[in-house]
N, CA and C atoms as a LAMMPS dump frame, in Angstrom:
ITEM: TIMESTEP
0
ITEM: NUMBER OF ATOMS
672
ITEM: BOX BOUNDS ff ff ff
-5.0000000000000000e+02 5.0000000000000000e+02
-5.0000000000000000e+02 5.0000000000000000e+02
-5.0000000000000000e+02 5.0000000000000000e+02
ITEM: ATOMS id mol type element x y z
1 1 1 N -88.405 134.39 -161.784
2 1 2 C -87.949 133.235 -161.354
3 1 3 C -88.002 132.43 -162.734
4 2 1 N -87.02 131.43 -162.769
5 2 2 C -87.069 130.644 -163.849
6 2 3 C -87.498 129.147 -163.389
7 3 1 N -87.665 128.198 -164.04
8 3 2 C -87.743 126.649 -163.464
9 3 3 C -87.291 126.028 -164.764
10 4 1 N -86.338 125.118 -164.451
11 4 2 C -86.041 123.804 -165.217
12 4 3 C -86.191 122.642 -164.722
13 5 1 N -86.614 121.782 -165.581
14 5 2 C -86.596 120.444 -165.399
15 5 3 C -85.575 119.377 -165.973
16 6 1 N -84.976 118.8 -165.12
17 6 2 C -83.83 117.74 -165.702
18 6 3 C -84.408 116.363 -165.581
19 7 1 N -83.827 115.406 -166.182
20 7 2 C -84.26 114.253 -166.172
21 7 3 C -83.158 113.23 -165.81
22 8 1 N -82.847 112.622 -164.776
23 8 2 C -81.569 111.667 -164.677
24 8 3 C -82.096 110.636 -163.995
25 9 1 N -81.862 109.484 -165.089
26 9 2 C -82.046 108.244 -164.932
27 9 3 C -83.66 107.938 -164.44
28 10 1 N -84.449 108.467 -165.158
29 10 2 C -86.05 108.272 -164.686
30 10 3 C -86.643 108.833 -163.648
31 11 1 N -85.388 110.008 -163.295
32 11 2 C -86.044 110.855 -162.174
33 11 3 C -86.064 111.964 -162.978
34 12 1 N -87.538 112.773 -162.188
35 12 2 C -87.652 114.37 -162.509
36 12 3 C -87.015 115.024 -161.453
37 13 1 N -85.952 115.924 -162.161
38 13 2 C -85.533 117.089 -161.072
39 13 3 C -85.919 118.378 -161.435
40 14 1 N -86.547 119.226 -160.395
41 14 2 C -87.256 120.325 -160.816
42 14 3 C -86.371 121.428 -160.127
43 15 1 N -85.555 122.436 -160.748
44 15 2 C -84.785 122.996 -160.173
45 15 3 C -85.135 124.628 -160.532
46 16 1 N -85.087 125.455 -159.263
47 16 2 C -85.806 126.67 -159.076
48 16 3 C -84.451 127.651 -159.254
49 17 1 N -84.404 128.576 -160.265
50 17 2 C -83.47 129.475 -160.303
51 17 3 C -84.141 131.271 -160.009
52 18 1 N -83.561 131.906 -158.956
53 18 2 C -84.368 133.144 -159.066
54 18 3 C -83.301 134.338 -159.616
55 19 1 N -83.919 135.558 -159.781
56 19 2 C -83.183 136.578 -160.35
57 19 3 C -82.801 137.351 -158.75
58 20 1 N -82.037 138.285 -159.057
59 20 2 C -81.371 139.141 -158.211
60 20 3 C -82.367 139.902 -157.154
61 21 1 N -83.378 140.273 -157.953
62 21 2 C -84.577 141.027 -157.047
63 21 3 C -85.16 139.745 -156.183
64 22 1 N -85.685 140.41 -154.987
65 22 2 C -86.323 139.891 -153.858
66 22 3 C -87.518 139.354 -154.226
67 23 1 N -88.095 138.075 -154.133
68 23 2 C -89.198 137.523 -154.194
69 23 3 C -89.857 136.759 -153.025
70 24 1 N -91.172 137.358 -152.947
71 24 2 C -92.13 136.642 -151.833
72 24 3 C -92.43 135.023 -151.932
73 25 1 N -92.272 134.25 -151.205
74 25 2 C -92.678 132.825 -151.308
75 25 3 C -94.432 132.851 -151.96
76 26 1 N -95.313 134.062 -151.632
77 26 2 C -96.588 134.277 -152.119
78 26 3 C -96.608 134.348 -153.722
79 27 1 N -95.38 134.806 -153.912
80 27 2 C -95.26 135.18 -155.438
81 27 3 C -94.897 133.84 -156.379
82 28 1 N -94.297 133.073 -156.018
83 28 2 C -93.991 131.686 -156.331
84 28 3 C -94.744 131.014 -156.962
85 29 1 N -95.375 130.797 -158.129
86 29 2 C -96.429 130.089 -158.775
87 29 3 C -95.754 129.228 -159.602
88 30 1 N -96.838 128.184 -159.757
89 30 2 C -96.498 126.943 -160.858
90 30 3 C -96.605 125.409 -160.093
91 31 1 N -96.822 124.724 -161.145
92 31 2 C -96.853 123.244 -160.7
93 31 3 C -95.852 122.171 -160.976
94 32 1 N -95.667 121.103 -159.984
95 32 2 C -94.716 120.366 -160.23
96 32 3 C -95.392 119.037 -160.725
97 33 1 N -94.779 118.632 -162.278
98 33 2 C -95.607 117.339 -162.575
99 33 3 C -94.35 116.524 -162.646
100 34 1 N -94.905 115.077 -162.978
101 34 2 C -94.152 114.232 -163.272
102 34 3 C -93.674 114.084 -164.886
103 35 1 N -92.617 113.885 -165.017
104 35 2 C -91.783 113.753 -166.549
105 35 3 C -91.864 112.5 -167.018
106 36 1 N -92.568 112.113 -167.929
107 36 2 C -92.72 110.779 -168.513
108 36 3 C -91.808 110.216 -168.935
109 37 1 N -91.565 108.8 -168.469
110 37 2 C -90.171 108.152 -168.577
111 37 3 C -90.644 106.691 -169.346
112 38 1 N -91.735 106.827 -169.762
113 38 2 C -91.864 105.684 -170.537
114 38 3 C -90.683 104.986 -171.735
115 39 1 N -90.312 104.041 -171.641
116 39 2 C -89.1 103.543 -172.467
117 39 3 C -89.725 103.304 -174.002
118 40 1 N -88.772 103.635 -175.008
119 40 2 C -89.364 103.195 -176.268
120 40 3 C -88.461 102.231 -176.674
121 41 1 N -87.674 101.567 -175.891
122 41 2 C -86.711 100.639 -176.292
123 41 3 C -87.346 99.204 -176.395
124 42 1 N -86.762 98.26 -177.211
125 42 2 C -87.347 97.093 -177.15
126 42 3 C -87.329 96.246 -175.493
127 43 1 N -87.861 95.247 -175.202
128 43 2 C -87.647 94.609 -174.072
129 43 3 C -86.489 93.9 -174.153
130 44 1 N -86.189 93.702 -172.621
131 44 2 C -84.7 92.814 -172.227
132 44 3 C -84.688 91.522 -173.061
133 45 1 N -83.794 90.754 -173.129
134 45 2 C -83.782 89.374 -173.496
135 45 3 C -84.411 88.578 -172.611
136 46 1 N -85.097 87.719 -172.6
137 46 2 C -85.208 86.625 -171.587
138 46 3 C -84.131 85.998 -170.897
139 47 1 N -84.64 85.932 -169.662
140 47 2 C -83.405 84.927 -168.826
141 47 3 C -84.228 83.705 -168.2
142 48 1 N -83.345 82.948 -167.827
143 48 2 C -83.605 81.946 -167.05
144 48 3 C -84.211 80.862 -168.06
145 49 1 N -83.772 80.723 -169.03
146 49 2 C -83.947 79.775 -170.217
147 49 3 C -83.564 78.487 -169.686
148 50 1 N -84.368 77.41 -169.821
149 50 2 C -84.018 76.142 -169.44
150 50 3 C -84.738 75.278 -170.545
151 51 1 N -84.192 74.028 -170.566
152 51 2 C -84.887 72.838 -171.778
153 51 3 C -84.703 71.48 -171.193
154 52 1 N -85.725 70.681 -171.344
155 52 2 C -85.404 69.375 -171.484
156 52 3 C -86.486 68.288 -172.055
157 53 1 N -86.136 67.297 -172.305
158 53 2 C -86.967 66.294 -173.039
159 53 3 C -88.28 66.157 -172.6
160 54 1 N -89.416 66.071 -173.271
161 54 2 C -90.642 65.503 -172.757
162 54 3 C -90.42 63.793 -172.329
163 55 1 N -90.739 63.472 -171.115
164 55 2 C -90.835 62.271 -170.899
165 55 3 C -91.715 61.191 -171.829
166 56 1 N -91.105 60.406 -172.095
167 56 2 C -91.532 59.61 -173.055
168 56 3 C -91.749 60.018 -174.613
169 57 1 N -91.434 61.206 -174.79
170 57 2 C -91.728 61.671 -176.375
171 57 3 C -90.592 62.302 -176.563
172 58 1 N -90.562 62.382 -178.203
173 58 2 C -89.258 62.938 -178.879
174 58 3 C -89.796 64.299 -179.121
175 59 1 N -89.784 65.375 -177.917
176 59 2 C -90.128 66.34 -177.931
177 59 3 C -89.397 67.242 -177.071
178 60 1 N -89.246 68.34 -176.993
179 60 2 C -88.46 69.401 -176.292
180 60 3 C -89.567 70.365 -175.483
181 61 1 N -89.198 70.549 -174.062
182 61 2 C -89.954 71.662 -173.611
183 61 3 C -89.055 72.82 -173.265
184 62 1 N -89.525 73.902 -173.03
185 62 2 C -88.842 75.138 -173.119
186 62 3 C -89.456 75.665 -171.756
187 63 1 N -88.818 76.621 -170.971
188 63 2 C -89.355 77.62 -170.015
189 63 3 C -88.186 78.935 -169.746
190 64 1 N -88.912 79.97 -169.541
191 64 2 C -87.803 81.098 -169.093
192 64 3 C -88.758 82.159 -168.16
193 65 1 N -88.08 83.087 -167.936
194 65 2 C -88.858 84.108 -166.733
195 65 3 C -89.499 85.34 -167.796
196 66 1 N -90.619 85.446 -167.132
197 66 2 C -91.474 86.6 -167.922
198 66 3 C -90.316 87.727 -167.977
199 67 1 N -90.671 88.646 -169.234
200 67 2 C -89.984 90.063 -169.645
201 67 3 C -91.01 90.833 -169.319
202 68 1 N -90.704 91.857 -168.543
203 68 2 C -91.288 93.085 -168.329
204 68 3 C -91.49 93.829 -169.835
205 69 1 N -92.883 94.219 -169.958
206 69 2 C -93.117 94.953 -171.137
207 69 3 C -93.426 93.963 -172.586
208 70 1 N -93.138 92.84 -172.37
209 70 2 C -93.43 91.618 -173.44
210 70 3 C -94.633 91.655 -173.669
211 71 1 N -95.013 91.423 -174.843
212 71 2 C -96.348 90.677 -175.4
213 71 3 C -96.469 89.54 -175.843
214 72 1 N -95.105 89.106 -176.33
215 72 2 C -95.188 87.664 -176.601
216 72 3 C -93.641 87.234 -176.967
217 73 1 N -93.4 85.898 -177.349
218 73 2 C -92.047 85.597 -177.528
219 73 3 C -91.867 84.881 -178.723
220 74 1 N -90.609 84.777 -179.349
221 74 2 C -90.174 83.995 -180.404
222 74 3 C -89.167 82.81 -180.201
223 75 1 N -89.24 81.754 -180.58
224 75 2 C -88.609 80.39 -180.36
225 75 3 C -87.728 80.478 -181.433
226 76 1 N -86.401 79.976 -181.113
227 76 2 C -85.615 79.597 -182.221
228 76 3 C -84.783 78.217 -181.901
229 77 1 N -84.625 77.725 -183.037
230 77 2 C -84.169 76.194 -182.812
231 77 3 C -83.008 75.661 -184.108
232 78 1 N -82.196 75.385 -183.59
233 78 2 C -80.827 75.08 -184.424
234 78 3 C -80.301 73.752 -184.126
235 79 1 N -79.829 73.169 -185.296
236 79 2 C -78.854 71.93 -185.268
237 79 3 C -77.577 72.398 -184.734
238 80 1 N -77.125 73.482 -184.73
239 80 2 C -75.866 74.016 -184.418
240 80 3 C -76.139 75.07 -183.764
241 81 1 N -74.844 75.667 -183.008
242 81 2 C -74.805 76.834 -182.091
243 81 3 C -74.176 78.004 -183.125
244 82 1 N -74.736 78.305 -184.224
245 82 2 C -74.252 79.294 -184.857
246 82 3 C -75.27 79.659 -185.812
247 83 1 N -74.985 80.964 -186.737
248 83 2 C -75.934 81.639 -187.639
249 83 3 C -77.32 81.795 -186.942
250 84 1 N -77.366 82.407 -185.702
251 84 2 C -78.57 82.988 -185.075
252 84 3 C -79.139 84.005 -185.688
253 85 1 N -78.477 84.899 -185.975
254 85 2 C -78.745 86.412 -186.528
255 85 3 C -79.563 86.118 -187.833
256 86 1 N -79.452 85.217 -188.673
257 86 2 C -80.019 84.661 -190.026
258 86 3 C -81.176 83.867 -189.727
259 87 1 N -81.264 83.6 -188.706
260 87 2 C -82.106 82.269 -188.364
261 87 3 C -83.675 82.576 -188.344
262 88 1 N -84.709 81.675 -188.632
263 88 2 C -86.067 82.317 -188.801
264 88 3 C -86.772 81.489 -187.421
265 89 1 N -87.415 81.989 -187.076
266 89 2 C -88.399 81.555 -185.769
267 89 3 C -89.092 80.511 -185.949
268 90 1 N -89.068 78.947 -184.986
269 90 2 C -89.766 78.122 -185.578
270 90 3 C -91.326 78.285 -184.797
271 91 1 N -91.336 79.442 -183.736
272 91 2 C -92.777 79.654 -183.227
273 91 3 C -92.786 80.833 -182.756
274 92 1 N -93.922 81.7 -183.176
275 92 2 C -94.146 83.418 -182.869
276 92 3 C -95.2 83.427 -182.173
277 93 1 N -95.514 84.889 -181.572
278 93 2 C -96.64 84.842 -180.69
279 93 3 C -97.028 83.87 -179.786
280 94 1 N -95.957 83.302 -179.014
281 94 2 C -95.931 82.825 -178.087
282 94 3 C -96.321 83.391 -176.522
283 95 1 N -97.426 83.57 -176.135
284 95 2 C -97.983 84.322 -174.946
285 95 3 C -97.367 83.96 -173.598
286 96 1 N -97.259 82.672 -173.534
287 96 2 C -96.753 81.82 -172.392
288 96 3 C -95.222 82.107 -172.028
289 97 1 N -94.729 81.684 -170.878
290 97 2 C -93.432 81.486 -170.785
291 97 3 C -92.85 79.988 -170.737
292 98 1 N -93.543 79.364 -171.875
293 98 2 C -93.094 78.129 -171.96
294 98 3 C -93.46 77.71 -173.388
295 99 1 N -92.885 76.596 -173.936
296 99 2 C -92.972 76.126 -175.182
297 99 3 C -92.652 74.356 -175.341
298 100 1 N -93.733 73.883 -176.126
299 100 2 C -93.379 72.567 -176.211
300 100 3 C -93.272 72.339 -177.758
301 101 1 N -92.353 71.566 -178.25
302 101 2 C -91.598 71.514 -179.448
303 101 3 C -92.429 70.505 -180.283
304 102 1 N -92.739 70.166 -181.568
305 102 2 C -93.258 69.277 -182.175
306 102 3 C -92.422 68.053 -182.153
307 103 1 N -92.603 66.81 -182.443
308 103 2 C -91.917 65.7 -182.886
309 103 3 C -90.655 65.781 -183.378
310 104 1 N -89.447 65.587 -182.787
311 104 2 C -88.052 65.576 -183.133
312 104 3 C -87.201 64.472 -183.319
313 105 1 N -86.126 64.367 -184.178
314 105 2 C -85.433 63.308 -184.401
315 105 3 C -84.527 63.137 -183.338
316 106 1 N -83.838 62 -183.655
317 106 2 C -82.805 61.668 -182.255
318 106 3 C -81.263 62.6 -182.604
319 107 1 N -81.417 63.723 -182.117
320 107 2 C -80.186 64.75 -182.46
321 107 3 C -80.118 65.293 -181.461
322 108 1 N -78.923 66.252 -181.346
323 108 2 C -78.766 67.544 -180.457
324 108 3 C -79.356 68.722 -180.754
325 109 1 N -80.269 69.289 -180.169
326 109 2 C -80.436 70.837 -180.586
327 109 3 C -80.32 71.779 -179.86
328 110 1 N -80.392 73.055 -180.443
329 110 2 C -79.933 74.158 -179.713
330 110 3 C -81.248 75.149 -179.705
331 111 1 N -81.594 76.114 -178.676
332 111 2 C -82.727 76.631 -178.58
333 111 3 C -82.241 78.093 -177.986
334 112 1 N -82.806 79.053 -178.432
335 112 2 C -82.934 80.669 -178.075
336 112 3 C -84.365 81.308 -177.895
337 113 1 N -84.381 82.528 -177.167
338 113 2 C -85.654 82.83 -177.224
339 113 3 C -85.572 84.377 -177.216
340 114 1 N -86.382 85.109 -177.912
341 114 2 C -86.563 86.442 -177.954
342 114 3 C -87.949 87.114 -177.265
343 115 1 N -88.005 87.987 -176.708
344 115 2 C -89.142 88.875 -176.175
345 115 3 C -89.557 89.583 -177.439
346 116 1 N -91.013 90.013 -177.431
347 116 2 C -91.32 91.137 -178.204
348 116 3 C -92.163 91.899 -177.469
349 117 1 N -92.316 93.014 -178.312
350 117 2 C -93.014 94.327 -177.69
351 117 3 C -93.466 95.313 -178.863
352 118 1 N -94.418 96.398 -178.759
353 118 2 C -94.602 97.197 -179.712
354 118 3 C -93.495 97.747 -180.07
355 119 1 N -92.225 97.94 -179.449
356 119 2 C -91.106 98.518 -179.729
357 119 3 C -89.918 97.964 -180.479
358 120 1 N -90.501 96.43 -180.698
359 120 2 C -89.621 95.45 -181.343
360 120 3 C -89.21 94.266 -180.715
361 121 1 N -88.28 93.516 -181.105
362 121 2 C -87.635 92.092 -180.69
363 121 3 C -86.579 92.722 -179.618
364 122 1 N -86.206 91.99 -178.427
365 122 2 C -85.003 92.028 -177.723
366 122 3 C -83.915 91.187 -178.353
367 123 1 N -82.672 91.208 -177.629
368 123 2 C -81.756 90.467 -178.046
369 123 3 C -82.169 89.205 -177.718
370 124 1 N -81.082 88.119 -178.346
371 124 2 C -81.242 86.84 -177.965
372 124 3 C -80.939 86.558 -176.538
373 125 1 N -81.834 85.31 -175.841
374 125 2 C -81.499 84.849 -174.443
375 125 3 C -80.284 84.102 -174.878
376 126 1 N -79.691 83.39 -173.609
377 126 2 C -78.555 82.68 -173.728
378 126 3 C -78.865 81.479 -174.435
379 127 1 N -78.137 80.584 -174.952
380 127 2 C -78.54 79.464 -175.519
381 127 3 C -78.54 78.402 -174.792
382 128 1 N -79.599 77.188 -174.843
383 128 2 C -79.523 75.809 -174.212
384 128 3 C -79.334 74.852 -175.161
385 129 1 N -79.106 73.825 -174.625
386 129 2 C -78.759 72.602 -175.52
387 129 3 C -79.518 71.379 -175.248
388 130 1 N -80.067 70.504 -175.777
389 130 2 C -80.644 69.451 -175.598
390 130 3 C -80.467 68.289 -176.42
391 131 1 N -80.14 67.232 -176.119
392 131 2 C -79.848 65.855 -176.72
393 131 3 C -81.043 65.228 -176.581
394 132 1 N -81.974 64.907 -177.763
395 132 2 C -83.077 64.198 -177.647
396 132 3 C -82.683 62.897 -178.119
397 133 1 N -83.121 61.989 -177.148
398 133 2 C -82.81 60.552 -177.341
399 133 3 C -84.189 59.498 -177.418
400 134 1 N -84.405 58.461 -177.968
401 134 2 C -85.719 57.612 -177.967
402 134 3 C -85.961 57.344 -176.737
403 135 1 N -87.539 57.34 -176.331
404 135 2 C -87.847 57.086 -174.971
405 135 3 C -87.536 57.964 -173.928
406 136 1 N -86.536 59.16 -174.077
407 136 2 C -86.148 60.062 -173.018
408 136 3 C -84.785 59.711 -172.609
409 137 1 N -84.103 58.518 -173.473
410 137 2 C -82.867 58.501 -173.027
411 137 3 C -82.128 57.276 -173.986
412 138 1 N -80.744 57.063 -173.963
413 138 2 C -80.297 56.243 -174.71
414 138 3 C -80.294 54.746 -173.901
415 139 1 N -80.822 53.62 -174.133
416 139 2 C -81.109 52.49 -173.222
417 139 3 C -79.612 51.904 -173.829
418 140 1 N -78.927 51.01 -172.856
419 140 2 C -77.717 50.166 -172.882
420 140 3 C -78.124 48.736 -172.329
421 141 1 N -78.098 47.869 -172.788
422 141 2 C -78.083 46.254 -172.297
423 141 3 C -76.887 45.874 -171.543
424 142 1 N -77.35 45.255 -170.208
425 142 2 C -76.022 44.649 -169.595
426 142 3 C -76.421 43.04 -169.545
427 143 1 N -75.301 42.397 -169.348
428 143 2 C -75.312 40.848 -169.501
429 143 3 C -75.843 40.488 -167.799
430 144 1 N -76.783 39.449 -168.21
431 144 2 C -77.051 38.685 -166.984
432 144 3 C -76.162 37.581 -166.293
433 145 1 N -76.29 37.216 -165.087
434 145 2 C -75.43 36.186 -164.614
435 145 3 C -75.688 34.725 -165.29
436 146 1 N -74.86 33.873 -165.231
437 146 2 C -75.078 32.635 -165.763
438 146 3 C -76.106 31.753 -165.46
439 147 1 N -76.935 31.494 -166.541
440 147 2 C -77.914 30.607 -166.692
441 147 3 C -79.191 31.542 -166.247
442 148 1 N -78.961 32.75 -165.8
443 148 2 C -80.157 33.754 -165.458
444 148 3 C -80.487 34.804 -166.842
445 149 1 N -81.792 35.339 -166.794
446 149 2 C -82.18 36.476 -167.773
447 149 3 C -81.038 37.429 -167.902
448 150 1 N -81.682 38.474 -168.726
449 150 2 C -81.208 39.549 -169.023
450 150 3 C -81.106 40.01 -168.078
451 151 1 N -80.115 41.33 -167.956
452 151 2 C -80.136 42.524 -166.867
453 151 3 C -80.914 43.447 -167.19
454 152 1 N -81.433 44.289 -166.163
455 152 2 C -82.156 45.469 -166.395
456 152 3 C -81.65 46.433 -167.213
457 153 1 N -81.937 47.144 -167.907
458 153 2 C -81.414 48.157 -169.065
459 153 3 C -81.204 49.485 -168.205
460 154 1 N -80.104 50.306 -168.28
461 154 2 C -80.138 51.883 -168.03
462 154 3 C -80.149 52.813 -168.765
463 155 1 N -80.494 54.139 -168.187
464 155 2 C -80.73 55.122 -169.28
465 155 3 C -79.484 55.888 -169.092
466 156 1 N -79.112 56.653 -169.829
467 156 2 C -78.074 57.907 -169.932
468 156 3 C -79.083 59.19 -170.055
469 157 1 N -79.286 59.96 -168.992
470 157 2 C -79.912 60.959 -168.891
471 157 3 C -79.97 62.286 -169.882
472 158 1 N -80.971 62.76 -170.203
473 158 2 C -80.753 63.859 -170.83
474 158 3 C -80.195 65.267 -170.635
475 159 1 N -78.933 65.566 -171.475
476 159 2 C -78.609 66.785 -170.729
477 159 3 C -79.043 68.053 -171.311
478 160 1 N -78.761 68.944 -170.552
479 160 2 C -79.038 70.41 -170.671
480 160 3 C -77.907 71.459 -170.39
481 161 1 N -77.525 72.122 -171.208
482 161 2 C -76.241 73.041 -170.945
483 161 3 C -76.622 74.559 -171.29
484 162 1 N -76.431 75.199 -170.466
485 162 2 C -76.56 76.711 -170.67
486 162 3 C -75.278 77.699 -170.965
487 163 1 N -75.089 78.174 -171.89
488 163 2 C -73.866 78.986 -171.976
489 163 3 C -73.96 80.317 -172.222
490 164 1 N -72.884 80.93 -171.979
491 164 2 C -72.973 82.416 -171.723
492 164 3 C -71.653 82.966 -172.435
493 165 1 N -71.691 84.087 -173.098
494 165 2 C -70.536 84.746 -173.714
495 165 3 C -69.566 85.734 -172.706
496 166 1 N -70.176 85.781 -171.627
497 166 2 C -69.609 86.766 -170.772
498 166 3 C -68.831 85.632 -169.611
499 167 1 N -67.629 86.35 -169.151
500 167 2 C -66.915 85.69 -168.028
501 167 3 C -67.726 85.368 -167.03
502 168 1 N -67.081 84.589 -165.778
503 168 2 C -67.736 84.396 -164.505
504 168 3 C -67.888 85.758 -163.942
505 169 1 N -66.936 86.668 -163.932
506 169 2 C -66.949 87.648 -163.118
507 169 3 C -67.853 88.703 -163.951
508 170 1 N -68.07 88.724 -165.023
509 170 2 C -69.075 89.716 -165.793
510 170 3 C -70.521 89.126 -165.569
511 171 1 N -70.504 87.8 -165.277
512 171 2 C -71.89 87.41 -164.947
513 171 3 C -72.887 87.923 -164.01
514 172 1 N -71.625 88.139 -162.759
515 172 2 C -72.009 88.878 -161.732
516 172 3 C -72.592 90.343 -161.771
517 173 1 N -72.42 90.684 -162.35
518 173 2 C -73.097 92.295 -162.732
519 173 3 C -73.961 92.24 -163.889
520 174 1 N -74.441 91.068 -164.392
521 174 2 C -75.487 91.122 -165.465
522 174 3 C -76.635 91.187 -164.746
523 175 1 N -77.093 92.167 -164.534
524 175 2 C -78.249 92.138 -163.537
525 175 3 C -79.731 91.666 -164.255
526 176 1 N -79.837 91.959 -165.349
527 176 2 C -80.898 91.548 -166.206
528 176 3 C -80.461 90.105 -167.093
529 177 1 N -79.421 89.796 -167.23
530 177 2 C -79.27 88.274 -167.386
531 177 3 C -79.629 88.268 -168.857
532 178 1 N -79.029 89.424 -169.626
533 178 2 C -79.219 89.436 -171.137
534 178 3 C -77.869 89.158 -171.614
535 179 1 N -76.812 88.777 -170.966
536 179 2 C -75.596 88.684 -171.58
537 179 3 C -74.852 89.855 -172.117
538 180 1 N -75.374 90.633 -171.471
539 180 2 C -74.648 91.975 -171.702
540 180 3 C -74.526 92.971 -170.5
541 181 1 N -73.392 93.577 -170.756
542 181 2 C -72.94 94.765 -169.218
543 181 3 C -73.271 95.957 -170.374
544 182 1 N -74.504 96.639 -169.848
545 182 2 C -74.734 98.165 -170.45
546 182 3 C -75.463 98.869 -169.275
547 183 1 N -75.996 99.755 -170.118
548 183 2 C -77.254 100.74 -169.243
549 183 3 C -78.087 99.952 -168.207
550 184 1 N -78.911 99.125 -169.13
551 184 2 C -79.77 98.751 -168.316
552 184 3 C -79.34 97.772 -166.941
553 185 1 N -78.184 97.517 -166.994
554 185 2 C -77.523 96.962 -165.792
555 185 3 C -77.085 98.155 -164.637
556 186 1 N -76.914 99.427 -165.403
557 186 2 C -76.406 100.574 -164.564
558 186 3 C -77.928 100.748 -164.097
559 187 1 N -79.054 100.959 -164.954
560 187 2 C -80.318 101.438 -164.201
561 187 3 C -80.702 100.348 -163.158
562 188 1 N -80.537 99.007 -163.307
563 188 2 C -80.941 98.449 -162.141
564 188 3 C -80.191 98.654 -160.686
565 189 1 N -78.567 99.152 -161.025
566 189 2 C -78.101 99.624 -159.782
567 189 3 C -78.522 100.786 -159.067
568 190 1 N -78.857 101.994 -159.815
569 190 2 C -79.365 103.139 -159.781
570 190 3 C -80.726 102.861 -158.938
571 191 1 N -81.724 101.882 -159.538
572 191 2 C -83.04 101.959 -158.847
573 191 3 C -82.901 101.338 -157.601
574 192 1 N -81.747 100.288 -157.528
575 192 2 C -81.945 99.927 -156.222
576 192 3 C -80.581 100.29 -155.285
577 193 1 N -80.152 101.501 -155.412
578 193 2 C -78.968 102.034 -154.798
579 193 3 C -79.516 102.211 -153.124
580 194 1 N -78.568 102.002 -152.287
581 194 2 C -78.846 102.069 -151.173
582 194 3 C -79.529 100.706 -150.392
583 195 1 N -80.009 100.064 -151.305
584 195 2 C -80.681 98.71 -150.716
585 195 3 C -79.87 97.778 -150.091
586 196 1 N -80.367 97.372 -148.777
587 196 2 C -79.862 96.246 -148.113
588 196 3 C -80.474 95.04 -147.764
589 197 1 N -80.997 94.538 -148.554
590 197 2 C -81.908 93.295 -148.697
591 197 3 C -81.061 92.18 -149.208
592 198 1 N -81.138 90.959 -148.456
593 198 2 C -80.437 89.767 -149.12
594 198 3 C -80.925 89.42 -150.365
595 199 1 N -80.025 89.199 -151.38
596 199 2 C -80.458 88.857 -152.541
597 199 3 C -80.975 89.807 -153.666
598 200 1 N -80.722 91.213 -153.252
599 200 2 C -80.794 92.25 -153.951
600 200 3 C -80.123 91.871 -155.489
601 201 1 N -80.732 92.243 -156.722
602 201 2 C -80.157 91.966 -157.897
603 201 3 C -78.816 92.586 -157.985
604 202 1 N -78.849 93.787 -157.789
605 202 2 C -77.599 94.754 -157.898
606 202 3 C -76.933 94.854 -157.086
607 203 1 N -76.767 93.907 -155.89
608 203 2 C -75.719 93.538 -154.99
609 203 3 C -74.688 92.487 -155.501
610 204 1 N -73.977 93.386 -156.504
611 204 2 C -73.167 92.641 -157.233
612 204 3 C -71.794 91.569 -156.508
613 205 1 N -71.589 92.7 -155.372
614 205 2 C -70.212 91.622 -154.442
615 205 3 C -71.07 90.962 -153.905
616 206 1 N -72.238 90.992 -153.255
617 206 2 C -72.83 90.12 -152.198
618 206 3 C -72.309 90.338 -151.08
619 207 1 N -72.368 91.601 -150.454
620 207 2 C -72.08 92.074 -149.542
621 207 3 C -73.424 92.451 -148.694
622 208 1 N -74.502 92.406 -149.082
623 208 2 C -75.733 93.019 -148.408
624 208 3 C -76.034 94.222 -148.485
625 209 1 N -75.642 94.852 -149.475
626 209 2 C -76.05 96.223 -149.69
627 209 3 C -75.577 96.751 -150.782
628 210 1 N -76.361 97.619 -151.371
629 210 2 C -75.901 98.186 -152.995
630 210 3 C -75.084 99.373 -152.658
631 211 1 N -74.055 99.53 -153.024
632 211 2 C -73.338 100.732 -152.61
633 211 3 C -72.297 100.799 -153.852
634 212 1 N -71.187 101.93 -153.357
635 212 2 C -69.911 102.315 -154.428
636 212 3 C -69.003 101.319 -154.832
637 213 1 N -68.955 99.886 -153.965
638 213 2 C -68.24 98.782 -154.446
639 213 3 C -68.949 97.869 -155.657
640 214 1 N -70.626 98.273 -155.461
641 214 2 C -71.192 97.453 -156.6
642 214 3 C -70.821 98.377 -157.706
643 215 1 N -71.083 99.5 -157.925
644 215 2 C -70.728 100.445 -158.838
645 215 3 C -69.37 100.291 -159.579
646 216 1 N -68.246 100.201 -158.671
647 216 2 C -67.001 99.729 -159.073
648 216 3 C -66.904 98.48 -160.018
649 217 1 N -67.533 97.558 -159.326
650 217 2 C -67.647 96.048 -159.825
651 217 3 C -68.206 96.366 -161.569
652 218 1 N -69.45 97.082 -161.427
653 218 2 C -70.08 97.168 -162.746
654 218 3 C -68.968 97.941 -163.611
655 219 1 N -68.31 99.046 -163.282
656 219 2 C -67.466 99.845 -164.184
657 219 3 C -66.363 98.642 -164.542
658 220 1 N -66.084 97.922 -163.899
659 220 2 C -64.699 97.02 -164.271
660 220 3 C -65.283 96.21 -165.346
661 221 1 N -66.233 95.712 -165.581
662 221 2 C -66.825 94.898 -166.399
663 221 3 C -67.595 95.148 -167.56
664 222 1 N -67.763 96.582 -167.315
665 222 2 C -68.366 97.385 -168.504
666 222 3 C -68.469 97.471 -169.789
667 223 1 N -69.372 96.988 -170.705
668 223 2 C -69.203 96.449 -172.113
669 223 3 C -68.392 95.473 -172.275
670 224 1 N -68.474 94.398 -171.272
671 224 2 C -67.64 93.222 -171.84
672 224 3 C -68.312 92.513 -172.753
């Protein structure tokens, strides 16, 4: 009797093949073990990145979702949404899923985050933009009525914008929100295959179940 082990998407499959001669069940020996599927890949890119100006201060506060396998994070800041590949992190070794910058000038800033593990750095997160203004907003004066005092001031709110390079349709199948449609999204589909719970991350067409229709949707947007 021969036994072969195949690994398909993290699942160990043990296949027995018998010779043409008759074999009694009592003669079949051996053990079934677990094939190690520990990943040697870098972690996924952080998702859910958001940013806002700290109230009353010229600082920016960032937060994002935790990444499985990440031991720390790197923070990148820029005055323009370009040149990221050659950019130097403004903070490294960040172990929390939040970060507050030092004091900044009254300008617009762009931020990205990377997750870090023993296997290396992840890809960049999506980009968020923050316009930092004095005292948390730009104050404009309005005139008072005749003989009266000056009117109250008003504030322009700080805006935060998240951008993605994917189309709206492609974003629906980006299961791990790393701004790419690739094997990690396929793995999410396989792990959740047959699931019928609301809000399942692999239910790309939002019909309440993970099935062949979600697979088709993923394939249409593959490697976008």
